[in-house]
C-alpha atoms as one frame of an Amber mdcrd trajectory, in Angstrom:
protein
   8.045 -15.295   3.835  10.629 -17.739   5.141  10.211 -21.470   4.685   9.479
 -23.488   7.815  11.082 -26.685   6.513  13.347 -28.024   3.806  11.435 -29.022
   0.638  13.841 -31.948   0.111  14.047 -33.708   3.481  11.481 -31.907   5.665
  14.176 -30.821   8.118  13.752 -27.588  10.048  17.443 -26.787  10.465  17.748
 -24.274   7.606  20.068 -21.304   7.255  19.332 -18.260   5.109  22.234 -17.162
   2.928  22.698 -13.729   1.349  19.852 -12.419  -0.804  20.517 -10.609  -4.032
  18.442  -8.436  -6.348  18.359  -7.876 -10.077  16.521  -5.028 -11.767  15.366
  -5.612 -15.328  13.519  -3.193 -17.619  10.057  -3.998 -16.322  10.690  -6.225
 -13.271  12.643  -6.266 -10.048  13.764  -9.762  -8.947  14.861 -10.646  -5.406
  16.408 -14.089  -4.926  16.303 -15.531  -1.397  18.676 -18.470  -0.834  18.577
 -21.091   1.931  20.766 -24.064   2.852  19.481 -27.090   4.749  21.918 -28.144
   7.455  20.199 -31.554   7.786  20.534 -32.851   4.206  22.956 -30.345   2.633
  20.569 -29.273  -0.155  20.079 -25.633  -1.081  16.964 -23.959  -2.456  15.802
 -20.527  -3.582  12.675 -18.417  -3.587  12.355 -15.699  -6.222  10.114 -12.666
  -5.731   9.227 -10.729  -8.882   7.835  -7.214  -8.567   7.105  -4.676 -11.297
   9.809  -2.043 -11.679   8.704   1.452 -10.741  10.746   3.554 -13.103   8.162
   4.918 -15.513   8.403   8.583 -16.373   5.184   9.461 -14.543   6.201   7.638
 -11.358   9.631   9.293 -11.310   8.046  12.737 -11.710   5.482  12.064  -8.982
   8.163  10.962  -6.518  10.339  14.055  -7.184   7.479  16.560  -7.062   6.080
  15.438  -3.698
């Protein structure tokens, strides 16, 4: 879900920068980064999902 305005100045002239992902033992983090072209501030949104690398899930995905 993209933001519709800057949380700092309320401007709508925002530009999405490159996203990046990090996988930890039990979680998968995706960091979305935006820059506001009106006030120059930058802000992030972090999505955290459970990692799907348990033994049972790996076996299910390779069997089917």
